[in-house]
FITORZA-982076 format. One record per residue: x, y, z of N, C-alpha, C in turn. Coordinates in steps of 0.05 Angstrom, whole numbers, plus 5000, padded with zeros to 4 digits. Atoms other than C-alpha are relative to their C-alpha. Layout:
REM FITORZA-982076
[[X; Y; Z]; [X; Y; Z]; [X; Y; Z]]
...
//
This chain:
REM FITORZA-982076
[[5005; 5015; 4967]; [5108; 5760; 7742]; [5025; 5005; 5027]]
[[4961; 4997; 4980]; [5161; 5777; 7808]; [4978; 4980; 5024]]
[[5000; 5011; 4979]; [5170; 5722; 7851]; [5028; 4998; 5012]]
[[4978; 4997; 4977]; [5195; 5725; 7919]; [5005; 4978; 5007]]
[[4977; 5021; 5004]; [5238; 5684; 7946]; [4998; 4998; 5033]]
[[4994; 4991; 4971]; [5245; 5666; 8028]; [5020; 5010; 5007]]
[[4987; 4985; 4977]; [5284; 5696; 8087]; [5022; 4975; 4979]]
[[4977; 5022; 4985]; [5326; 5624; 8081]; [4998; 4994; 4961]]
[[4986; 4998; 5020]; [5319; 5611; 8006]; [5037; 4993; 4992]]
[[4985; 5013; 5012]; [5376; 5570; 7980]; [5001; 5005; 4967]]
[[4983; 4997; 5021]; [5432; 5582; 7926]; [4988; 4987; 4966]]
[[5003; 5017; 5026]; [5410; 5535; 7883]; [4970; 4983; 4999]]
[[5021; 5009; 5022]; [5337; 5532; 7895]; [4988; 5033; 4986]]
[[5007; 4980; 5022]; [5333; 5608; 7868]; [5021; 4998; 4969]]
[[4981; 5012; 5032]; [5386; 5581; 7807]; [4977; 4992; 4990]]
[[5017; 5020; 5018]; [5322; 5525; 7803]; [4983; 5020; 4978]]
[[5015; 4973; 5003]; [5277; 5584; 7792]; [5005; 5016; 4984]]
[[4994; 4990; 5045]; [5320; 5617; 7736]; [4990; 4986; 4987]]
[[4995; 5025; 5032]; [5324; 5566; 7695]; [4974; 4992; 4998]]
[[5021; 5018; 5000]; [5251; 5538; 7703]; [4986; 5037; 4985]]
[[5008; 4984; 5015]; [5233; 5617; 7684]; [5020; 5011; 4965]]
[[4991; 4988; 5020]; [5283; 5617; 7629]; [4994; 4965; 4969]]
[[5016; 5033; 5026]; [5259; 5542; 7590]; [4981; 5006; 4996]]
[[5015; 4993; 5020]; [5196; 5578; 7575]; [4995; 5021; 4981]]
[[4991; 4974; 5016]; [5227; 5636; 7539]; [4992; 5014; 5004]]
[[5012; 4976; 4976]; [5225; 5687; 7602]; [5022; 5013; 5002]]
[[4973; 4991; 4993]; [5278; 5726; 7617]; [4995; 5007; 5035]]
[[4997; 5006; 4990]; [5297; 5733; 7681]; [5017; 5011; 5017]]
[[4977; 4976; 4999]; [5313; 5788; 7722]; [5005; 4987; 5034]]
[[5012; 5013; 4962]; [5337; 5775; 7800]; [5016; 5036; 5004]]
[[4986; 4979; 4986]; [5342; 5833; 7852]; [5001; 4990; 5029]]
[[5004; 5018; 4983]; [5362; 5821; 7909]; [5007; 5025; 5032]]
[[5016; 4980; 4968]; [5339; 5866; 7972]; [5023; 5000; 5027]]
[[4981; 4994; 4968]; [5371; 5884; 8053]; [4972; 4978; 5004]]
[[5022; 5027; 4985]; [5301; 5831; 8069]; [4995; 4982; 4973]]
[[5013; 5010; 5027]; [5285; 5812; 7997]; [5016; 4991; 4984]]
[[4999; 5001; 5020]; [5308; 5770; 7938]; [4976; 4991; 4984]]
[[5026; 5003; 5022]; [5253; 5769; 7872]; [5008; 4997; 4985]]
[[4995; 5008; 5031]; [5261; 5737; 7819]; [4985; 5016; 4972]]
[[5030; 4965; 5017]; [5212; 5789; 7764]; [5009; 4981; 4965]]
[[4996; 5017; 5028]; [5200; 5735; 7707]; [4989; 5021; 4977]]
[[5015; 4985; 5023]; [5183; 5771; 7641]; [4993; 4998; 4968]]
[[5003; 5022; 5024]; [5153; 5748; 7578]; [4971; 5009; 4982]]
[[5030; 5025; 5008]; [5097; 5715; 7539]; [4976; 5003; 5025]]
[[5002; 5014; 4979]; [5048; 5731; 7591]; [4988; 4967; 5010]]
[[5004; 5027; 4997]; [5013; 5668; 7575]; [5022; 4972; 5010]]
[[4971; 5010; 5001]; [5096; 5643; 7581]; [4986; 4988; 5039]]
[[4987; 4995; 4966]; [5092; 5668; 7647]; [4987; 4991; 5019]]
[[5008; 5015; 4971]; [5038; 5645; 7682]; [4996; 4971; 5005]]
[[4992; 5024; 5001]; [5056; 5576; 7660]; [5005; 4992; 5020]]
[[4975; 5018; 4985]; [5112; 5568; 7707]; [5002; 4984; 5010]]
[[4997; 5020; 4982]; [5087; 5532; 7758]; [5019; 4993; 5028]]
[[4976; 4997; 4975]; [5127; 5565; 7814]; [4984; 4999; 5024]]
[[5030; 4986; 4958]; [5058; 5570; 7873]; [5019; 4967; 5003]]
[[4986; 5032; 4981]; [5101; 5513; 7935]; [5024; 5000; 4980]]
[[4967; 5010; 5009]; [5168; 5513; 7890]; [5017; 4998; 5035]]
[[4983; 4998; 4967]; [5217; 5497; 7940]; [5024; 5035; 4994]]
[[4977; 4967; 4996]; [5262; 5568; 7972]; [4975; 5012; 4987]]
[[5011; 4974; 5021]; [5195; 5611; 7928]; [4970; 5008; 5027]]
[[5022; 4983; 4980]; [5148; 5651; 7992]; [4982; 5000; 4983]]
[[5038; 5002; 5017]; [5089; 5669; 7939]; [5002; 5021; 4970]]
[[4994; 4991; 5035]; [5077; 5697; 7866]; [4989; 5040; 4995]]
[[5016; 4979; 4991]; [5057; 5770; 7864]; [5007; 5020; 4957]]
[[5013; 4993; 5024]; [5027; 5789; 7780]; [5014; 5033; 5009]]
[[5000; 4984; 5002]; [5054; 5851; 7764]; [4985; 5020; 4984]]
[[5032; 4994; 5003]; [4999; 5885; 7736]; [5017; 5035; 4976]]
[[4994; 4978; 5020]; [5035; 5952; 7699]; [5025; 4979; 4980]]
[[4993; 5003; 5018]; [5072; 5954; 7632]; [5023; 4995; 5003]]
[[4971; 4998; 4981]; [5131; 5979; 7661]; [5014; 4987; 5034]]
[[4993; 5023; 4984]; [5150; 5914; 7699]; [5020; 5015; 5024]]
[[4982; 4988; 4991]; [5221; 5929; 7720]; [5004; 5025; 5022]]
[[5008; 4966; 4990]; [5208; 6006; 7726]; [4986; 4996; 5023]]
[[5028; 5008; 4985]; [5145; 5974; 7778]; [5020; 5006; 5023]]
[[4993; 4995; 4973]; [5163; 5998; 7851]; [4981; 4975; 5018]]
[[4993; 5037; 4996]; [5131; 5924; 7857]; [5010; 4990; 4991]]
[[4972; 5014; 4999]; [5194; 5895; 7837]; [5003; 5010; 5023]]
[[4972; 4996; 4976]; [5233; 5928; 7896]; [4990; 4989; 5025]]
[[5018; 4997; 4973]; [5174; 5914; 7948]; [5005; 5015; 5026]]
[[5002; 4977; 4973]; [5180; 5977; 7983]; [5025; 5007; 4996]]
[[4975; 4989; 4995]; [5254; 5983; 7980]; [5008; 5016; 4976]]
[[4998; 4983; 5034]; [5285; 6045; 7934]; [5021; 4979; 4991]]
[[4991; 5001; 5021]; [5332; 6037; 7882]; [5032; 5016; 5008]]
[[4978; 4988; 5012]; [5408; 6062; 7898]; [5021; 4984; 5001]]
[[4962; 5008; 5032]; [5472; 6067; 7859]; [5018; 5016; 5005]]
[[4977; 4988; 4992]; [5542; 6085; 7878]; [5020; 5000; 4984]]
[[4997; 5002; 5019]; [5573; 6110; 7833]; [5018; 5008; 4994]]
[[4972; 4983; 4985]; [5643; 6115; 7838]; [5005; 5014; 5019]]
[[4999; 4994; 4969]; [5640; 6132; 7902]; [4967; 5024; 5009]]
[[5025; 4981; 4987]; [5582; 6183; 7901]; [4970; 4996; 4984]]
[[5024; 5008; 4996]; [5509; 6153; 7917]; [4986; 5015; 4990]]
[[5017; 4989; 5002]; [5447; 6173; 7885]; [4963; 4980; 5015]]
[[5030; 5006; 4982]; [5373; 6153; 7919]; [5011; 4985; 5037]]
[[4990; 4994; 4976]; [5372; 6145; 7994]; [4994; 5008; 5008]]
[[4990; 4990; 4973]; [5393; 6178; 8047]; [5024; 5030; 4989]]
[[4984; 4995; 5002]; [5432; 6216; 8003]; [4996; 5022; 4977]]
[[5016; 4976; 5014]; [5421; 6282; 7956]; [5015; 5018; 4976]]
[[4985; 4993; 5014]; [5460; 6290; 7895]; [4986; 5025; 4976]]
[[4995; 4972; 5024]; [5489; 6354; 7865]; [5008; 4996; 4987]]
[[4993; 4993; 5035]; [5502; 6347; 7787]; [5014; 5020; 4994]]
[[4993; 4960; 5009]; [5534; 6423; 7763]; [5030; 4980; 4976]]
[[4980; 4998; 5011]; [5589; 6432; 7713]; [4975; 5009; 4963]]
[[5027; 4985; 5022]; [5566; 6473; 7643]; [4988; 4977; 4979]]
[[5023; 5021; 5023]; [5518; 6453; 7594]; [5025; 4990; 4973]]
[[4983; 5011; 5010]; [5578; 6445; 7552]; [5026; 5015; 4984]]
[[4971; 4987; 5012]; [5649; 6444; 7535]; [5000; 5004; 4977]]
[[4982; 4991; 5026]; [5687; 6486; 7499]; [5016; 5000; 5009]]
[[4978; 4972; 4982]; [5750; 6520; 7542]; [5021; 4971; 5013]]
[[4989; 5011; 4974]; [5797; 6469; 7575]; [5005; 5019; 5024]]
[[5011; 4993; 4977]; [5795; 6517; 7606]; [4974; 5020; 5017]]
[[5016; 5008; 4993]; [5737; 6541; 7617]; [4986; 4974; 5021]]
[[5013; 5017; 4986]; [5721; 6470; 7635]; [5013; 4988; 5023]]
[[4987; 5008; 4970]; [5779; 6462; 7687]; [4979; 5014; 5018]]
[[5008; 4990; 4983]; [5765; 6523; 7708]; [4966; 5004; 5020]]
[[5014; 5004; 4990]; [5684; 6503; 7723]; [4986; 4966; 5012]]
[[5000; 5012; 4977]; [5702; 6446; 7754]; [5011; 4994; 5020]]
[[4992; 4991; 4980]; [5739; 6464; 7800]; [4986; 4997; 5019]]
[[5023; 4982; 4988]; [5684; 6512; 7821]; [4974; 4987; 5021]]
[[5020; 5027; 4987]; [5625; 6452; 7829]; [5016; 4989; 5023]]
[[4991; 5021; 4990]; [5680; 6411; 7863]; [4984; 5018; 5035]]
[[5006; 4982; 4979]; [5685; 6468; 7917]; [4978; 5010; 5010]]
[[5037; 5005; 4995]; [5605; 6482; 7923]; [5002; 4972; 5007]]
[[5004; 5035; 4984]; [5603; 6406; 7947]; [4964; 4991; 4985]]
[[5002; 5027; 5027]; [5584; 6377; 7871]; [4998; 4974; 5018]]
[[4994; 5021; 4990]; [5581; 6302; 7888]; [4997; 4983; 4961]]
[[5000; 5007; 5026]; [5580; 6293; 7809]; [4996; 5027; 4974]]
[[4990; 4968; 5006]; [5604; 6345; 7755]; [4990; 4981; 4961]]
[[5021; 5004; 5029]; [5563; 6339; 7682]; [5013; 5028; 4973]]
[[5001; 4992; 5025]; [5583; 6363; 7612]; [5000; 4998; 4978]]
[[4995; 5026; 5022]; [5572; 6355; 7550]; [5015; 5015; 4978]]
[[4992; 5008; 5024]; [5607; 6334; 7494]; [4987; 5009; 4978]]
[[5028; 4997; 5022]; [5552; 6319; 7447]; [4979; 5023; 5000]]
[[5013; 4975; 4996]; [5501; 6377; 7448]; [4966; 5006; 4974]]
[[5021; 4996; 5018]; [5434; 6365; 7401]; [4982; 5032; 5004]]
[[5007; 4985; 5003]; [5413; 6433; 7382]; [4962; 5011; 4981]]
[[5023; 4980; 5014]; [5344; 6470; 7350]; [5003; 4999; 4987]]
[[4989; 4994; 5025]; [5385; 6498; 7295]; [5028; 4982; 4999]]
[[4964; 5013; 5000]; [5441; 6454; 7253]; [5018; 5025; 5006]]
[[4982; 4981; 4993]; [5476; 6521; 7261]; [5008; 5007; 5022]]
[[5005; 4994; 4975]; [5477; 6520; 7341]; [5022; 4991; 4993]]
[[4965; 5022; 4985]; [5556; 6492; 7377]; [4990; 4977; 4999]]
[[4994; 5014; 5004]; [5542; 6430; 7374]; [5016; 4975; 5024]]
[[4981; 5004; 4980]; [5594; 6419; 7424]; [5034; 4982; 4988]]
[[4986; 5008; 5014]; [5655; 6394; 7412]; [5010; 4971; 4995]]
[[5002; 5021; 4997]; [5658; 6313; 7411]; [5024; 4987; 5009]]
[[4983; 5013; 4982]; [5705; 6275; 7424]; [5030; 5013; 5019]]
[[4964; 4985; 4997]; [5766; 6329; 7438]; [4980; 5016; 5031]]
[[5007; 4996; 4972]; [5708; 6351; 7494]; [4993; 4971; 5016]]
[[5007; 5024; 4983]; [5695; 6281; 7526]; [5031; 5009; 5003]]
[[4987; 5002; 4989]; [5774; 6278; 7535]; [5005; 5031; 5020]]
[[4996; 4974; 4978]; [5771; 6355; 7574]; [4982; 4995; 5024]]
[[5012; 5001; 4963]; [5723; 6318; 7618]; [5013; 4975; 5007]]
[[4971; 5015; 4996]; [5770; 6271; 7624]; [5016; 5000; 5031]]
[[4995; 4980; 4980]; [5819; 6316; 7650]; [4986; 5011; 5025]]
[[5005; 4976; 4965]; [5777; 6348; 7702]; [4984; 4982; 5014]]
[[4986; 5015; 4971]; [5759; 6287; 7736]; [5014; 4985; 5012]]
[[4977; 5005; 4987]; [5829; 6275; 7741]; [5012; 5018; 5006]]
[[4997; 4982; 4990]; [5837; 6337; 7768]; [4987; 4991; 5037]]
[[5028; 5002; 4992]; [5764; 6336; 7813]; [4995; 4977; 5020]]
[[5003; 5017; 4976]; [5755; 6272; 7829]; [4968; 4988; 4984]]
[[5011; 5000; 4997]; [5687; 6285; 7807]; [4994; 4978; 4980]]
[[5022; 5018; 5015]; [5641; 6226; 7768]; [4989; 5019; 4982]]
[[5001; 4970; 5029]; [5631; 6250; 7699]; [4967; 4994; 5002]]
[[5021; 5013; 5019]; [5555; 6249; 7669]; [5001; 5024; 4970]]
[[5006; 4987; 5020]; [5546; 6267; 7599]; [4986; 4984; 4976]]
[[5032; 5019; 5016]; [5497; 6261; 7543]; [5014; 4984; 4980]]
[[4986; 5014; 5023]; [5508; 6207; 7487]; [4966; 5003; 4992]]
[[5024; 4984; 5022]; [5465; 6221; 7423]; [4996; 4985; 4986]]
[[4994; 5025; 5028]; [5493; 6165; 7372]; [5003; 4986; 5012]]
[[4993; 5024; 5002]; [5498; 6095; 7388]; [5021; 5000; 4980]]
[[4985; 4995; 5006]; [5551; 6110; 7342]; [5028; 5018; 5023]]
[[4974; 4983; 4994]; [5592; 6142; 7387]; [5011; 4992; 5021]]
[[5008; 5016; 4963]; [5574; 6091; 7464]; [5031; 4996; 4995]]
[[4974; 5003; 4992]; [5644; 6078; 7464]; [5013; 5006; 5011]]
[[4979; 4978; 4986]; [5680; 6129; 7465]; [4992; 5015; 5029]]
[[5003; 4994; 4983]; [5626; 6162; 7518]; [5009; 4984; 5031]]
[[4989; 5014; 4975]; [5637; 6101; 7567]; [5020; 4990; 5005]]
[[4982; 4993; 4993]; [5703; 6113; 7564]; [5010; 5014; 5030]]
[[5004; 4980; 4992]; [5694; 6168; 7600]; [4988; 5001; 5021]]
[[5010; 5000; 4981]; [5627; 6169; 7629]; [4987; 4986; 5035]]
[[5012; 5015; 4991]; [5606; 6148; 7699]; [4961; 5003; 4994]]
[[5034; 5006; 5007]; [5524; 6159; 7678]; [5001; 5010; 4981]]
[[5010; 4983; 5023]; [5504; 6181; 7613]; [4980; 4997; 5001]]
[[5026; 4972; 4994]; [5449; 6232; 7605]; [4992; 4985; 4965]]
[[5019; 5002; 5024]; [5390; 6211; 7552]; [4979; 5029; 5002]]
[[5012; 4983; 5022]; [5365; 6270; 7528]; [4961; 5011; 4995]]
[[5023; 5002; 4999]; [5303; 6298; 7530]; [4977; 4992; 4970]]
[[5015; 4991; 5025]; [5289; 6305; 7458]; [5009; 4958; 4987]]
[[4999; 5028; 4996]; [5315; 6226; 7466]; [4992; 4971; 5008]]
[[5008; 5015; 4981]; [5278; 6206; 7508]; [4993; 4956; 4996]]
[[5009; 5017; 5011]; [5245; 6156; 7467]; [5010; 4978; 4965]]
[[4992; 5015; 5017]; [5303; 6131; 7423]; [5016; 4978; 5013]]
[[4995; 5014; 4986]; [5289; 6069; 7435]; [5027; 4977; 4986]]
[[4975; 5010; 5009]; [5348; 6033; 7394]; [5012; 5000; 5031]]
[[4980; 4981; 4974]; [5393; 6089; 7433]; [4996; 4979; 5021]]
[[4991; 5004; 4974]; [5367; 6064; 7499]; [5006; 4967; 5010]]
[[4993; 5013; 4978]; [5372; 6006; 7495]; [5025; 4970; 4982]]
[[4975; 5005; 5005]; [5441; 6004; 7467]; [5007; 5009; 5029]]
[[4989; 4991; 4990]; [5462; 6037; 7527]; [4987; 4981; 5025]]
[[5011; 5035; 4985]; [5420; 5972; 7566]; [5015; 4981; 5002]]
[[4983; 5015; 4995]; [5477; 5935; 7550]; [5025; 5002; 5007]]
[[4978; 4979; 4977]; [5533; 5984; 7585]; [4995; 5000; 5016]]
[[5006; 5005; 4968]; [5548; 5967; 7659]; [5005; 5047; 5008]]
[[4985; 4991; 4992]; [5554; 6043; 7655]; [4969; 5016; 5015]]
[[5019; 5000; 4994]; [5493; 6079; 7699]; [4979; 5034; 4976]]
[[5016; 4985; 5030]; [5436; 6121; 7654]; [4980; 5020; 5025]]
[[5016; 4973; 4990]; [5404; 6190; 7671]; [4972; 4999; 4972]]
[[5023; 5002; 5015]; [5337; 6183; 7633]; [4970; 5033; 5003]]
[[5008; 4972; 5006]; [5312; 6271; 7618]; [4968; 4986; 4987]]
[[5030; 4987; 5002]; [5233; 6275; 7614]; [4994; 5003; 4969]]
[[5004; 4998; 5022]; [5212; 6279; 7547]; [4989; 5026; 5002]]
[[5014; 4964; 5005]; [5183; 6360; 7524]; [4965; 4979; 5013]]
[[5027; 5004; 5007]; [5115; 6330; 7525]; [5002; 4974; 5015]]
[[5006; 5021; 4997]; [5116; 6262; 7556]; [4987; 4986; 5028]]
[[5004; 5004; 4974]; [5077; 6231; 7599]; [5017; 4978; 5022]]
[[4983; 5030; 4983]; [5106; 6186; 7665]; [5006; 4978; 4989]]
[[4988; 5021; 5007]; [5096; 6119; 7638]; [5011; 5004; 4980]]
[[4982; 4995; 5032]; [5120; 6143; 7579]; [5029; 4987; 5011]]
[[4981; 4993; 5002]; [5176; 6156; 7609]; [5019; 4971; 5021]]
[[4988; 5022; 4984]; [5189; 6089; 7661]; [5000; 4977; 4972]]
[[4997; 5033; 5021]; [5179; 6041; 7587]; [5021; 5014; 5001]]
[[4973; 4989; 5019]; [5233; 6099; 7568]; [5016; 4974; 5024]]
[[4978; 5001; 4971]; [5268; 6071; 7633]; [5000; 4957; 4990]]
[[5009; 5037; 4988]; [5242; 5988; 7632]; [5026; 4996; 4968]]
[[4982; 5006; 5024]; [5281; 5991; 7556]; [5035; 4990; 5016]]
[[4972; 5002; 4998]; [5347; 6002; 7585]; [5005; 4978; 5021]]
[[4998; 5029; 4992]; [5322; 5952; 7646]; [4999; 4971; 4991]]
[[4988; 5033; 5017]; [5312; 5899; 7600]; [5003; 4990; 4998]]
[[4961; 5018; 4987]; [5382; 5886; 7588]; [5013; 4994; 5013]]
[[4986; 4997; 4974]; [5408; 5882; 7642]; [5014; 5012; 5021]]
[[4984; 4968; 4980]; [5427; 5959; 7667]; [4970; 4999; 5028]]
[[5024; 5000; 4984]; [5397; 5964; 7733]; [5002; 5032; 5006]]
[[4981; 4981; 4993]; [5436; 6032; 7743]; [4982; 5024; 4988]]
[[5012; 4978; 5001]; [5379; 6083; 7717]; [4980; 5019; 5016]]
[[5003; 4967; 4989]; [5356; 6153; 7734]; [4991; 5009; 5001]]
[[5019; 4977; 5011]; [5302; 6193; 7734]; [4997; 5024; 4993]]
[[5008; 4964; 4984]; [5294; 6263; 7719]; [4983; 5026; 4983]]
[[5036; 4993; 5007]; [5241; 6315; 7705]; [5020; 5031; 5002]]
[[4976; 4977; 5007]; [5272; 6374; 7671]; [4973; 5029; 4989]]
[[5017; 4979; 5001]; [5200; 6410; 7653]; [4998; 4983; 4971]]
[[5018; 4998; 5020]; [5156; 6405; 7606]; [4989; 5019; 4990]]
[[5011; 4991; 5015]; [5121; 6435; 7550]; [4957; 5011; 5008]]
[[5033; 4994; 4990]; [5049; 6467; 7569]; [4992; 5026; 4979]]
[[5011; 4977; 5018]; [5012; 6529; 7538]; [5019; 5030; 5016]]
[[4999; 4983; 4984]; [5038; 6575; 7590]; [5044; 5023; 4982]]
[[4983; 4984; 4995]; [5101; 6621; 7564]; [5015; 5028; 5007]]
[[4992; 4975; 4981]; [5127; 6660; 7613]; [5025; 5001; 5005]]
[[4973; 5004; 4988]; [5188; 6624; 7627]; [5013; 4962; 4976]]
[[4999; 5016; 5018]; [5218; 6561; 7578]; [4980; 4975; 4995]]
[[5008; 5015; 4997]; [5188; 6500; 7597]; [4977; 5006; 5033]]
[[5008; 4999; 4975]; [5140; 6489; 7664]; [5018; 4974; 5013]]
[[4982; 5009; 4984]; [5186; 6454; 7708]; [4978; 4981; 5028]]
[[5012; 5015; 5003]; [5133; 6393; 7728]; [5014; 4983; 5029]]
[[4983; 5002; 4970]; [5144; 6387; 7814]; [4993; 4980; 5014]]
[[4997; 5038; 4975]; [5099; 6334; 7829]; [5005; 4973; 4986]]
[[4996; 5012; 4995]; [5129; 6292; 7790]; [5021; 4983; 5017]]
[[4982; 5021; 4984]; [5171; 6268; 7832]; [4989; 4983; 5023]]
[[5005; 5015; 4995]; [5135; 6250; 7882]; [4973; 4963; 4990]]
[[5025; 5014; 5025]; [5087; 6216; 7824]; [5004; 4981; 5000]]
[[4978; 5023; 5000]; [5145; 6182; 7802]; [5007; 4973; 5026]]
[[4988; 5020; 4981]; [5173; 6147; 7871]; [4965; 4991; 5008]]
[[5023; 5033; 4996]; [5100; 6114; 7879]; [5007; 4990; 4983]]
[[5000; 5020; 5020]; [5103; 6090; 7815]; [5022; 4977; 4996]]
[[4978; 5025; 5011]; [5177; 6059; 7805]; [5014; 4995; 5028]]
[[4971; 4993; 4969]; [5236; 6047; 7865]; [5029; 5012; 4989]]
[[4975; 4988; 4995]; [5283; 6082; 7824]; [5008; 5030; 5008]]
[[4991; 4968; 4985]; [5322; 6159; 7845]; [4987; 5013; 4983]]
[[5002; 4988; 5031]; [5283; 6214; 7800]; [5021; 5018; 5028]]
[[4992; 4978; 5002]; [5319; 6280; 7804]; [4997; 5030; 4982]]
[[5008; 4976; 5005]; [5310; 6349; 7786]; [5009; 5018; 4987]]
[[4986; 4996; 4997]; [5336; 6386; 7737]; [4990; 5040; 4998]]
[[5020; 4976; 4979]; [5320; 6460; 7770]; [4996; 5029; 4975]]
[[4985; 4976; 5024]; [5358; 6499; 7705]; [4988; 5003; 4982]]
[[5010; 4994; 5025]; [5331; 6486; 7641]; [4966; 5007; 4995]]
[[5042; 4970; 4988]; [5245; 6509; 7660]; [5010; 5025; 4990]]
[[5014; 4985; 4997]; [5257; 6565; 7681]; [5017; 5018; 4981]]
[[4981; 4985; 5032]; [5318; 6599; 7625]; [5011; 5023; 5013]]
[[4993; 4969; 4995]; [5335; 6648; 7674]; [5009; 4997; 5026]]
[[4971; 4996; 4970]; [5396; 6654; 7739]; [4983; 5007; 5020]]
[[5030; 4998; 4971]; [5344; 6672; 7786]; [4987; 5003; 5015]]
[[5022; 5021; 5007]; [5297; 6619; 7783]; [5014; 4975; 5009]]
[[4994; 5037; 5003]; [5341; 6558; 7786]; [5004; 4999; 5036]]
[[4990; 5003; 4968]; [5350; 6573; 7877]; [4978; 4998; 5004]]
[[5012; 5004; 4991]; [5284; 6576; 7883]; [4983; 4965; 4998]]
[[5009; 5013; 5011]; [5266; 6517; 7846]; [5013; 4977; 5005]]
[[4977; 5022; 4991]; [5330; 6480; 7867]; [4980; 4994; 5035]]
[[5010; 5018; 4977]; [5297; 6484; 7936]; [4971; 4994; 4998]]
[[5025; 5029; 5009]; [5239; 6461; 7909]; [4990; 4971; 4996]]
[[4978; 5043; 5003]; [5276; 6400; 7881]; [4981; 4987; 5034]]
[[4989; 5017; 4984]; [5289; 6376; 7945]; [4975; 5000; 5029]]
[[5024; 5004; 4977]; [5224; 6401; 7987]; [4986; 4972; 4988]]
[[5026; 5024; 5010]; [5186; 6352; 7943]; [5002; 4985; 5004]]
[[4996; 5027; 4988]; [5223; 6292; 7961]; [5025; 5005; 4971]]
[[4978; 5004; 5017]; [5281; 6292; 7901]; [5018; 4985; 5013]]
[[4972; 5025; 4977]; [5339; 6245; 7913]; [5025; 5028; 4977]]
[[4968; 4977; 5022]; [5387; 6309; 7871]; [4985; 5029; 4989]]
[[5018; 4983; 5021]; [5375; 6360; 7825]; [5035; 5019; 4975]]
//
């Protein structure tokens, strides 16, 4: 349930609502927008409905959230979209984020050269993989901690915030020391223990849509992060598996307006993974921007 507070509600009235929500065994998620302050009461349906907050001091009205993804739902922000500041780079709102860099960190020379190039090209964040999931166990899996050190050096050189993938909860401390955005790859979109752990960090999280995942499943993955208190979640469309074999994946650009209708979270697009060919990336980037994406 969403508890919408009056614009003139005091901090004591807000605290009393939060205390009431928690007293029945539910969790209270506070969202302060430009116009409204909202308390999300998340928990057992019977407990939520027994709160008895109608007409309570400071409470304007109650709105039941019917979607299974409560905190990710557009209802939770009542018309306001989330905008995140990530070490000076904004994602969402009127800004268009450009996240660029090497798929895999390989050498110091490669990493720093690409970092300088993408910074000069106007990128807002640097993306590079220190840990890489590969279909074949014999393919290069990334340099691990050594790669994280190279990404830190690249950030020191360029000032660009770092986006890098996390695959294993055992590496979370090392990754969080360097990353400004933790990337959850498509193959880990439904790794719920991993999502729970990153939800307990204060690092922004970008979740890539799974190869065969529905939009609701993507939003439920985001919910695992949000319910732990981490509000900075970015959704990423990167292509889904269909019957078509002329390209690697089908880039589902309808996901952009659909997700923006379903959720308040920023939506970005990976325009290169699905084509698998560099000469098609430009047109897919323009199409993503035209579809209303918050970045690529």
